[in-house]
C-alpha positions as CSV (number, residue, x, y, z in Angstrom):
1,M,-28.6,-15.9,4.3
2,G,-27.8,-14.6,7.8
3,T,-25.7,-11.5,9.0
4,S,-21.9,-10.8,9.2
5,L,-20.2,-8.3,11.1
6,Q,-18.1,-5.7,9.6
7,L,-15.7,-3.0,10.6
8,R,-17.1,0.3,10.5
9,S,-15.1,4.2,11.0
10,L,-17.3,6.9,11.7
11,V,-16.0,10.8,12.0
12,K,-18.8,12.4,14.1
13,S,-19.5,16.0,13.9
14,S,-18.5,16.4,17.3
15,G,-14.9,15.6,16.9
16,E,-14.5,12.2,17.5
17,L,-13.5,9.2,15.8
18,E,-15.6,5.8,16.6
19,L,-14.7,2.4,15.3
20,S,-17.2,-0.2,16.3
21,L,-18.5,-3.5,14.3
22,V,-22.0,-3.8,12.5
23,S,-24.0,-6.5,12.3
24,V,-25.0,-6.5,8.5
25,P,-27.1,-9.1,5.8
26,I,-24.9,-11.3,4.6
27,P,-25.0,-10.2,0.8
28,V,-27.4,-11.9,-1.7
29,P,-25.3,-12.8,-5.1
30,A,-26.4,-11.0,-8.4
31,A,-25.9,-13.0,-11.6
32,D,-22.4,-12.1,-11.9
33,E,-21.3,-11.9,-8.5
34,V,-20.2,-14.4,-5.6
35,V,-19.8,-14.0,-1.6
36,V,-16.7,-14.5,-0.3
37,R,-16.4,-15.5,3.5
38,I,-13.4,-13.1,4.3
39,E,-10.1,-14.9,5.9
40,G,-7.4,-12.6,5.7
41,A,-7.2,-8.6,4.7
42,P,-4.3,-6.7,5.0
43,I,-3.8,-3.4,7.2
44,N,-2.2,-1.4,4.5
45,P,-1.0,2.2,5.3
46,S,-3.5,3.1,2.6
47,D,-6.2,1.6,4.7
48,L,-5.3,3.6,8.0
49,G,-6.1,7.1,6.4
50,L,-9.8,5.6,6.5
51,L,-9.5,4.0,9.5
52,L,-7.8,6.0,11.8
53,G,-8.0,9.5,10.0
54,P,-6.3,12.0,11.5
55,A,-7.6,11.1,14.9
56,D,-5.4,11.4,18.0
57,I,-5.3,7.8,18.9
58,G,-3.1,8.1,22.0
59,S,-6.0,9.6,23.8
60,A,-8.5,6.6,22.3
61,K,-11.0,4.7,24.9
62,V,-12.1,1.3,24.3
63,T,-15.7,0.2,25.6
64,G,-17.4,-3.6,25.1
65,S,-15.7,-6.2,24.5
66,G,-15.8,-9.0,21.4
67,A,-18.7,-8.0,18.7
68,D,-19.9,-5.0,21.2
69,T,-16.3,-3.3,21.2
70,V,-16.2,0.4,20.4
71,V,-13.2,3.2,20.4
72,T,-13.4,6.4,20.4
73,A,-10.6,8.9,20.1
74,P,-10.6,12.7,19.6
75,I,-10.0,14.3,16.4
76,P,-7.9,17.6,16.6
77,P,-10.2,20.9,15.3
78,Q,-7.6,21.7,13.0
79,F,-8.3,18.4,11.3
80,M,-11.7,18.1,11.2
81,R,-12.4,20.6,7.9
82,A,-10.8,18.2,6.1
83,M,-13.1,15.6,7.4
84,G,-16.2,17.5,5.9
85,A,-17.1,14.5,3.2
86,R,-17.4,12.0,5.6
87,V,-18.8,13.7,8.8
88,D,-21.7,11.2,10.8
89,D,-21.3,8.9,7.2
90,S,-20.3,5.6,8.7
91,M,-17.8,3.9,6.5
92,P,-16.4,0.2,6.2
93,V,-12.8,-0.6,6.0
94,G,-10.2,-2.7,3.8
95,N,-9.0,-2.2,0.4
96,E,-8.5,-6.0,-0.5
97,G,-8.8,-9.4,1.2
98,A,-8.8,-13.5,0.5
99,G,-11.4,-16.1,1.4
100,V,-13.3,-18.7,0.2
101,V,-16.2,-18.5,-2.1
102,I,-19.9,-19.6,-0.3
103,A,-22.3,-18.4,-2.5
104,A,-22.4,-17.6,-6.2
105,G,-24.8,-16.0,-8.7
106,D,-26.5,-18.2,-11.4
107,S,-24.1,-17.3,-14.2
108,P,-21.8,-20.1,-15.3
109,E,-18.8,-17.7,-14.8
110,A,-20.0,-17.2,-11.0
111,Q,-20.8,-20.7,-10.2
112,A,-17.8,-22.1,-11.6
113,L,-15.9,-20.3,-8.7
114,L,-17.7,-21.8,-5.4
115,G,-15.6,-23.5,-2.9
116,K,-12.5,-21.4,-4.7
117,M,-10.2,-19.6,-2.3
118,V,-9.9,-16.1,-4.4
119,A,-8.7,-12.3,-3.8
120,I,-10.6,-9.2,-4.3
121,L,-10.3,-5.7,-4.4
122,G,-12.6,-3.1,-3.8
123,G,-13.1,-1.9,0.0
124,A,-14.8,-3.2,2.7
125,T,-13.0,-6.1,3.2
126,Y,-12.4,-5.6,7.2
127,A,-16.0,-7.8,7.3
128,Q,-16.9,-11.4,7.4
129,H,-18.0,-11.8,4.4
130,R,-17.9,-9.7,0.5
131,S,-19.6,-10.0,-2.5
132,A,-17.9,-9.2,-5.4
133,K,-18.1,-9.3,-9.1
134,V,-16.7,-11.9,-11.0
135,A,-14.5,-10.1,-13.3
136,D,-12.9,-8.3,-10.0
137,V,-12.3,-11.6,-8.4
138,L,-8.5,-13.2,-8.8
139,V,-8.1,-17.4,-8.3
140,L,-5.5,-18.1,-6.2
141,P,-3.3,-20.9,-7.3
142,E,-4.2,-24.6,-5.8
143,G,-3.0,-24.4,-2.4
144,A,-2.9,-21.0,-1.3
145,T,-4.1,-20.0,1.5
146,A,-6.1,-16.4,2.3
147,A,-3.0,-15.1,4.1
148,D,-0.8,-15.9,0.7
149,G,-3.6,-14.4,-1.1
150,A,-4.8,-11.4,1.3
151,S,-2.0,-8.6,-0.1
152,C,-2.1,-9.8,-3.7
153,F,-3.4,-6.4,-5.4
154,V,-2.3,-3.1,-3.5
155,N,1.5,-4.4,-2.9
156,P,2.3,-6.3,-5.8
157,L,0.0,-4.3,-8.3
158,T,1.9,-1.3,-7.1
159,A,5.3,-2.5,-7.3
160,L,5.2,-3.9,-10.8
161,S,3.3,-0.5,-11.6
162,M,6.3,1.1,-10.7
163,I,8.1,-0.7,-13.4
164,E,5.2,0.1,-16.0
165,V,5.3,3.8,-14.8
166,M,9.4,3.6,-15.8
167,R,8.7,2.4,-18.9
168,R,6.1,4.0,-20.4
169,E,7.6,7.7,-19.6
170,G,11.2,6.7,-21.1
171,H,13.0,6.1,-17.8
172,T,15.6,3.3,-17.2
173,A,16.0,3.0,-13.4
174,L,14.5,3.5,-10.2
175,V,14.5,5.4,-7.1
176,H,12.5,3.8,-3.8
177,T,11.5,5.0,-0.4
178,A,11.1,3.1,2.7
179,A,12.8,0.2,0.4
180,A,12.5,-2.5,3.4
181,S,8.8,-2.6,3.3
182,N,7.2,-6.0,2.1
183,L,6.4,-4.0,-0.9
184,G,10.3,-2.5,-1.2
185,Q,10.9,-6.6,-1.1
186,M,8.5,-7.1,-3.6
187,L,10.0,-4.5,-6.1
188,N,13.8,-5.5,-5.2
189,K,12.5,-9.1,-6.5
190,I,10.6,-7.5,-9.6
191,C,13.7,-5.7,-10.4
192,L,16.1,-8.4,-10.0
193,A,14.1,-10.7,-12.2
194,D,13.5,-8.2,-15.0
195,G,17.3,-6.4,-14.7
196,V,15.9,-3.2,-13.7
197,A,18.9,-1.2,-11.7
198,L,16.7,0.1,-8.2
199,V,18.7,2.3,-5.6
200,N,16.9,1.5,-2.2
201,I,16.8,4.3,0.5
202,V,16.5,3.0,3.6
203,R,16.3,4.4,7.4
204,N,19.0,2.1,9.4
205,Q,21.7,-0.7,9.0
206,E,19.1,-3.3,9.7
207,Q,17.3,-2.8,7.0
208,A,20.3,-2.0,4.8
209,D,21.0,-5.4,5.7
210,L,17.8,-7.2,5.1
211,L,17.6,-6.0,1.1
212,R,21.2,-7.0,0.8
213,G,20.3,-10.5,1.7
214,I,17.7,-10.7,-0.5
215,G,20.3,-9.8,-3.6
216,A,19.8,-5.7,-3.4
217,K,22.8,-4.3,-5.0
218,Y,22.0,-0.6,-4.5
219,V,21.1,0.2,-1.0
220,V,21.7,3.8,1.0
221,D,21.1,4.9,4.9
222,S,19.2,7.9,4.8
223,T,20.3,7.9,8.7
224,A,24.1,7.5,7.6
225,P,26.2,10.8,7.5
226,D,27.6,10.3,3.9
227,F,23.8,9.6,2.6
228,I,23.8,12.1,0.0
229,E,27.0,11.3,-1.3
230,A,26.2,7.4,-1.4
231,L,23.1,8.9,-2.9
232,T,24.4,10.6,-6.0
233,N,26.9,7.9,-6.5
234,V,24.3,5.0,-6.9
235,I,22.0,7.5,-8.8
236,D,24.8,8.2,-11.2
237,E,25.9,4.4,-11.5
238,T,22.6,4.1,-12.5
239,G,21.2,6.5,-14.7
240,A,18.4,7.0,-12.4
241,T,15.6,9.8,-13.2
242,L,12.6,8.2,-11.3
243,A,11.8,7.8,-7.6
244,F,8.7,6.6,-5.6
245,D,8.7,8.2,-2.4
246,A,6.5,6.1,0.2
247,I,7.6,9.4,2.9
248,G,6.1,12.1,1.8
249,G,7.1,15.0,4.2
250,G,10.3,16.7,4.9
251,K,13.3,16.7,2.7
252,L,14.0,13.3,1.2
253,A,12.0,13.9,-2.2
254,S,14.3,17.4,-2.6
255,Q,17.7,15.1,-1.8
256,I,16.7,12.9,-4.1
257,L,16.3,15.2,-6.9
258,S,19.3,17.4,-5.9
259,A,21.2,13.9,-6.2
260,M,20.0,13.2,-10.0
261,E,20.8,16.7,-10.8
262,V,24.5,16.2,-9.5
263,A,24.6,13.5,-11.1
264,A,23.4,14.6,-14.5
265,N,25.8,17.6,-14.2
266,R,29.0,14.9,-14.1
267,K,28.2,13.8,-17.6
268,A,27.3,17.8,-19.0
269,T,30.0,18.9,-21.2
270,V,27.8,22.3,-21.8
271,Y,27.0,24.5,-18.6
272,S,23.6,25.7,-18.1
273,R,22.2,28.5,-15.5
274,Y,19.0,26.7,-15.8
275,G,20.6,23.4,-14.3
276,S,20.9,20.1,-16.7
277,A,18.3,19.1,-19.0
278,T,17.8,15.7,-17.5
279,Y,14.2,15.6,-16.4
280,K,14.0,14.2,-13.2
281,Q,10.6,12.9,-11.4
282,V,9.4,12.1,-8.2
283,Y,6.1,10.5,-7.0
284,I,4.8,10.6,-3.8
285,Y,2.8,7.6,-3.2
286,G,2.8,7.7,0.7
287,G,2.6,9.8,3.5
288,L,4.7,7.9,6.0
289,D,6.1,11.4,7.2
290,T,2.9,13.5,7.4
291,R,5.2,16.8,7.5
292,P,4.8,19.1,4.6
293,T,7.1,18.2,1.3
294,E,10.2,20.4,1.7
295,L,11.7,21.8,-1.7
296,A,15.2,23.2,-1.6
297,R,14.8,23.9,-5.3
298,N,19.1,23.6,-6.2
299,F,18.0,20.9,-9.2
300,G,17.5,22.9,-11.9
301,L,14.2,23.4,-14.2
302,S,13.6,20.2,-15.3
303,W,11.6,18.4,-13.0
304,G,8.6,17.0,-11.3
305,V,6.7,16.2,-8.2
306,N,3.4,14.7,-8.1
307,G,1.3,12.0,-6.3
308,W,0.6,9.1,-7.7
309,L,-2.4,6.2,-6.8
310,L,-2.7,2.9,-8.0
311,T,-6.2,2.7,-9.2
312,P,-5.9,5.6,-11.8
313,F,-3.3,4.1,-13.0
314,L,-4.6,0.7,-13.6
315,V,-8.1,2.7,-15.4
316,K,-5.4,4.7,-17.6
317,I,-3.4,1.4,-18.6
318,G,-6.7,-0.3,-19.5
319,A,-8.2,-3.8,-18.2
320,A,-5.7,-6.1,-21.1
321,D,-2.6,-4.1,-19.7
322,A,-4.2,-4.4,-16.2
323,G,-4.9,-7.9,-16.6
324,K,-1.3,-9.0,-17.5
325,L,-0.2,-7.4,-13.9
326,R,-2.6,-9.7,-12.3
327,A,-1.7,-12.8,-14.0
328,R,2.0,-12.3,-13.0
329,V,0.9,-11.7,-9.1
330,A,-1.0,-14.8,-9.3
331,A,1.3,-17.0,-11.0
332,E,4.3,-15.8,-8.4
333,L,2.4,-15.4,-5.9
334,K,4.2,-17.3,-3.3
335,T,8.0,-16.2,-4.9
336,T,7.9,-12.8,-5.9
337,F,4.9,-11.4,-4.3
338,A,4.5,-13.2,-0.9
339,S,4.1,-11.3,2.3
340,H,4.9,-11.9,6.0
341,Y,2.7,-11.1,8.8
342,T,3.7,-9.6,12.3
343,A,0.5,-11.1,13.7
344,E,-2.8,-11.9,12.4
345,L,-6.1,-10.6,14.3
346,S,-9.5,-11.1,14.8
347,L,-12.1,-8.2,14.5
348,A,-12.2,-7.4,17.8
349,E,-8.5,-8.0,18.5
350,A,-7.9,-5.4,15.8
351,L,-9.9,-2.6,17.9
352,Q,-7.7,-3.2,21.0
353,P,-5.4,0.0,22.2
354,E,-2.4,-2.3,22.2
355,A,-3.0,-3.5,18.5
356,I,-3.9,-0.4,17.1
357,A,-0.9,1.2,18.8
358,A,1.3,-1.3,16.7
359,Y,0.2,-0.9,13.3
360,A,-1.2,2.6,13.2
361,R,3.2,3.2,13.8
362,K,3.6,2.1,10.0
363,A,6.7,0.8,10.9
364,T,8.7,-0.6,7.7
365,G,8.8,-4.4,7.9
366,E,5.6,-5.1,10.1
367,K,2.4,-5.5,8.5
368,Y,-0.5,-7.2,10.6
369,L,-3.3,-9.2,9.0
370,I,-6.9,-9.1,10.0
371,N,-9.2,-12.5,9.8
372,P,-12.9,-11.7,10.2
373,N,-13.9,-15.4,10.6
374,K,-10.9,-16.1,13.3
375,G,-12.6,-18.2,16.3
376,V,-15.8,-18.5,14.9
């Protein structure tokens, strides 16, 4: 079937990151598989860990051009120990994407997808072609483009899963950080539609205005002088005892727990030296701040801080319930779950220094799309 370009990330034992485009055979589909011509694959924060790792991108060097572009960047020695499992293993990148089915296996289910615009999840989507199991493919609504469907798994399913976690664990309201992101805007729309109180923590007034512009009721700015007081007041009003934190490092998780504790004690009728009996939970699902997470421990003894990942949660709830979440994404693809992109990049453009510097910032409100077949 010919060859296809695929973006690869390689951590060398010499202490260097190498990004390159590799020519690989276009997959031949098994009976229950299809081959998708990828026309859109987003650069999510979760992709950057594999793509760039801990490399010093500010010192990156680029050689070659087009399909022969190669990026090299040093990895500080203190980070190499954590890279042991992937050293000298050239790895494909890209969690999700969308495009047209150009080949299909012999099964009727696979054949029925020929020519359809679909979205896929499962890695290696920064490539011109990708095979996928029929069961893992989401057919996009009529008229949807690859850009419409490229981000229909990670962010939408994460936002929906946050609500699912809330309900399953007995909470009634949420706190979300870095809340003006594409994901945060989706979460706001879901919460407004479902009647869930959502406390949005942002990092500047512009982000606060953006969220209020789409109907958000509870928005607090972590850079404002009255942040702690404002956060405590809206947590008191909403009763939020669950938070999803995209920041990870620094004091924010601790500040959220402290505000939840103060809000709980405002309603307490009996003093306890062990703090309130109200259970408070923060799930860290991102690492926009790579510093250590600092906990001040001034929020009693009924609390938890855990990491959270989408894929294990979907496995935990089972195929039937995960399928219901996927169906909602497909039904609301151009409304609730619409994504907006700062720029569309070809594979070669994604390896240019200025592009790497831009998407490596992980700036709230900025999202980049790779179109592996752009210009082909």
